[in-house]
Structures are given as C-alpha cells and as structure tokens.
Backbone as CSV, one residue per row, in Angstrom:
resi,resn,N_x,N_y,N_z,CA_x,CA_y,CA_z,C_x,C_y,C_z
1,MET,-189.963,70.566,-31.831,-188.970,71.264,-32.313,-188.034,70.299,-33.125
2,ILE,-187.599,71.244,-34.319,-186.727,70.538,-35.228,-185.401,71.373,-35.191
3,ILE,-184.267,70.696,-35.117,-183.013,71.381,-35.214,-182.559,70.997,-36.609
4,LEU,-182.429,71.974,-37.630,-182.139,71.704,-38.714,-180.813,72.363,-39.082
5,LEU,-179.738,71.536,-39.488,-178.394,71.683,-39.715,-177.964,71.359,-41.110
6,GLY,-176.874,72.175,-41.504,-176.405,71.764,-42.980,-174.998,70.971,-42.663
7,GLU,-175.056,69.939,-43.326,-173.784,68.956,-43.007,-172.419,69.675,-43.189
8,LEU,-172.569,70.906,-44.229,-171.233,71.460,-44.829,-171.040,72.867,-43.991
9,ASP,-172.054,73.227,-43.082,-171.740,74.299,-42.289,-170.825,74.274,-41.384
10,ASN,-169.601,74.311,-41.605,-168.398,73.918,-40.927,-167.282,74.980,-41.084
11,ASP,-167.740,76.115,-41.729,-166.650,77.080,-41.915,-167.288,78.355,-41.136
12,PRO,-166.373,78.634,-40.118,-166.886,80.020,-39.277,-166.477,81.325,-39.800
13,SER,-165.974,81.284,-41.083,-165.650,82.544,-41.752,-166.699,83.042,-42.360
14,LEU,-167.682,82.344,-42.660,-169.057,82.677,-43.441,-169.992,83.341,-42.435
15,GLY,-170.455,84.550,-42.891,-171.529,85.224,-42.169,-171.031,85.755,-40.668
16,THR,-171.969,86.053,-40.005,-171.325,86.519,-38.696,-171.290,85.291,-37.800
17,PHE,-170.276,85.177,-37.051,-170.059,84.007,-36.362,-169.311,84.442,-34.915
18,ARG,-169.803,84.288,-33.886,-169.496,84.747,-32.544,-168.289,83.817,-32.007
19,THR,-167.212,84.367,-31.517,-165.867,83.815,-31.154,-165.676,84.039,-29.728
20,THR,-166.692,84.500,-28.981,-166.399,84.902,-27.717,-165.986,83.608,-26.924
21,ASP,-165.279,83.396,-25.743,-165.008,82.233,-25.075,-166.187,81.305,-24.859
22,LEU,-167.500,82.124,-24.331,-168.721,81.261,-24.173,-168.986,80.575,-25.455
23,ALA,-169.104,81.419,-26.515,-169.537,80.991,-27.893,-168.727,79.861,-28.312
24,MET,-167.441,79.787,-28.099,-166.614,78.699,-28.711,-166.729,77.517,-27.813
25,GLU,-167.255,77.657,-26.555,-167.421,76.342,-25.693,-168.676,75.694,-26.384
26,GLN,-169.467,76.449,-26.971,-170.594,75.684,-27.565,-170.042,74.804,-28.976
27,GLY,-169.152,75.135,-29.395,-168.642,74.500,-30.780,-167.682,75.387,-31.659
28,ALA,-166.892,74.817,-32.320,-166.118,75.588,-33.250,-166.640,75.999,-34.672
29,TYR,-167.917,75.551,-34.858,-168.717,75.914,-36.015,-169.980,75.621,-35.880
30,ARG,-171.026,76.122,-36.787,-172.409,76.179,-36.666,-172.944,74.731,-36.451
31,LEU,-172.464,73.676,-37.214,-172.831,72.465,-37.370,-172.630,71.796,-35.897
32,GLU,-171.483,71.876,-35.515,-171.149,71.421,-34.142,-171.983,72.014,-33.113
33,ARG,-172.015,73.305,-33.166,-172.833,73.986,-32.137,-174.458,73.665,-32.168
34,GLY,-175.047,73.368,-33.287,-176.453,72.892,-33.466,-176.385,71.414,-32.835
35,ALA,-175.535,70.344,-33.016,-175.393,69.209,-32.589,-175.447,69.237,-31.091
36,ASN,-174.496,69.944,-30.594,-174.228,70.136,-29.284,-175.423,70.573,-28.601
37,PHE,-176.154,71.625,-29.028,-177.417,72.094,-28.438,-178.404,70.913,-28.350
38,TYR,-178.669,70.341,-29.322,-179.671,69.148,-29.268,-179.131,68.217,-28.265
39,LYS,-177.680,67.772,-28.334,-177.440,66.813,-27.340,-177.679,67.282,-25.828
40,ALA,-177.097,68.617,-25.712,-177.333,69.067,-24.193,-178.925,69.224,-23.861
41,ASN,-179.786,69.416,-24.540,-181.051,69.426,-24.191,-181.708,67.937,-23.999
42,LYS,-181.338,67.097,-24.639,-181.714,65.760,-24.665,-181.098,65.191,-23.350
43,LYS,-179.831,65.552,-22.855,-179.302,65.212,-21.708,-180.068,65.852,-20.447
44,LEU,-180.564,66.901,-20.541,-181.491,67.581,-19.615,-182.881,66.833,-19.499
45,LYS,-183.498,66.369,-20.690,-184.497,65.595,-20.543,-184.383,64.322,-19.900
46,ASN,-183.369,63.661,-20.103,-183.162,62.592,-19.390,-182.893,62.586,-18.017
47,LYS,-182.128,63.497,-17.701,-181.765,63.978,-16.338,-183.192,64.263,-15.410
48,ASN,-184.154,64.888,-16.051,-185.475,65.482,-15.602,-186.538,64.759,-15.751
49,ASN,-186.426,63.641,-16.653,-187.609,62.942,-16.946,-188.580,63.576,-17.503
50,TRP,-188.239,64.547,-18.335,-188.962,65.392,-19.324,-189.389,64.770,-20.546
51,GLU,-190.656,65.164,-21.193,-191.004,64.738,-22.486,-190.064,65.644,-23.598
52,PHE,-189.735,64.709,-24.488,-188.565,65.324,-25.463,-189.046,64.794,-26.800
53,ASN,-189.753,65.890,-27.552,-190.119,65.633,-28.900,-189.462,66.424,-29.898
54,TRP,-188.263,66.595,-29.810,-187.155,67.143,-30.846,-186.840,66.261,-31.633
55,THR,-186.398,66.845,-33.078,-185.887,65.988,-34.064,-184.826,66.687,-34.467
56,ILE,-183.725,66.220,-35.009,-182.521,66.679,-35.467,-182.314,66.363,-36.861
57,ASP,-182.169,67.217,-38.028,-182.136,66.705,-39.262,-180.889,67.276,-39.817
58,THR,-180.114,66.748,-40.453,-178.792,67.358,-41.021,-178.821,67.185,-42.621
59,LEU,-178.941,68.207,-43.335,-179.391,68.219,-44.638,-177.858,68.089,-45.480
60,LYS,-177.907,67.005,-46.249,-176.683,66.618,-47.141,-176.291,67.809,-47.940
61,ASN,-175.041,67.869,-48.094,-174.528,68.994,-49.262,-174.990,70.375,-48.979
62,VAL,-175.290,70.794,-47.923,-175.845,72.154,-47.596,-174.853,72.703,-46.561
63,GLY,-174.470,73.952,-46.846,-173.488,74.586,-46.032,-174.277,75.828,-45.438
64,HIS,-173.530,77.071,-45.069,-174.262,78.249,-44.471,-175.025,78.797,-45.623
65,ASP,-176.254,78.315,-45.976,-176.807,78.678,-47.177,-178.327,78.941,-46.659
66,TYR,-178.868,80.109,-46.415,-180.154,80.487,-46.027,-181.382,79.905,-47.040
67,LYS,-181.075,80.133,-48.315,-181.833,79.619,-49.241,-182.178,77.926,-49.433
68,LYS,-181.084,77.327,-49.368,-181.287,75.807,-49.189,-181.794,75.484,-47.944
69,MET,-181.486,75.984,-46.683,-181.963,75.694,-45.527,-183.421,75.865,-45.662
70,SER,-183.831,76.940,-46.146,-185.347,77.311,-46.098,-186.108,76.394,-47.139
71,GLU,-185.735,75.835,-48.192,-186.281,75.154,-49.115,-186.505,73.845,-48.424
72,ASN,-185.497,73.362,-47.429,-185.669,72.093,-46.952,-186.400,72.314,-45.589
73,ALA,-186.511,73.288,-45.126,-187.526,73.649,-43.821,-189.000,73.488,-44.288
74,ILE,-189.247,73.945,-45.586,-190.501,73.768,-45.977,-191.089,72.314,-45.867
75,GLU,-190.244,71.392,-46.207,-190.677,69.849,-46.105,-191.130,69.618,-44.820
76,TRP,-190.636,69.999,-43.792,-190.854,69.720,-42.533,-192.259,70.492,-42.131
77,ILE,-192.345,71.722,-42.695,-193.522,72.414,-42.269,-194.784,71.773,-42.916
78,LYS,-194.879,71.252,-44.104,-195.654,70.576,-44.846,-196.181,69.314,-44.378
79,ASN,-195.425,68.681,-43.447,-195.531,67.280,-42.727,-196.355,67.444,-41.621
C-alpha cells in the first residue's frame, strides 16, 4: 500500500472537502488526513503485531492536483 500525498495539499477550499465533525477529527486538510491515516494504521500494526508493508510518499511542490499526483503515481507503478 502506498499513501501518496502532495506537500501543498493543505487548502481545504479546493475541490470537495468534508467538514463534518468526524471528518475534521481526521485532520484540517488532506495532507494532514493522509498522514494521520498512515500513522493510525501503523499504530494498529504495532498494537496487533501485524505485518505492515505500507509506504508513505509526500510529493514536493504538489497540491490538490490530480494530474501531478497521477504522473508521480506512475513512478510507483513502474517499480
């Protein structure tokens, strides 16, 4: 599993962004939510002694831009 994040994806006004109480507990913007998702699952792995073969990659100078994210995702797929 690869969690791919854009380091500039910190503007919740871009695109559709859920702001329910539960969603906001996950983080104030997408970059924070993605990092928290990774950390929460790594904590579960440690608690349960599960295998964890996840990777997190934060792309420099990329915000909420599906084209740039897709271009970088291709590099992970090729490897």
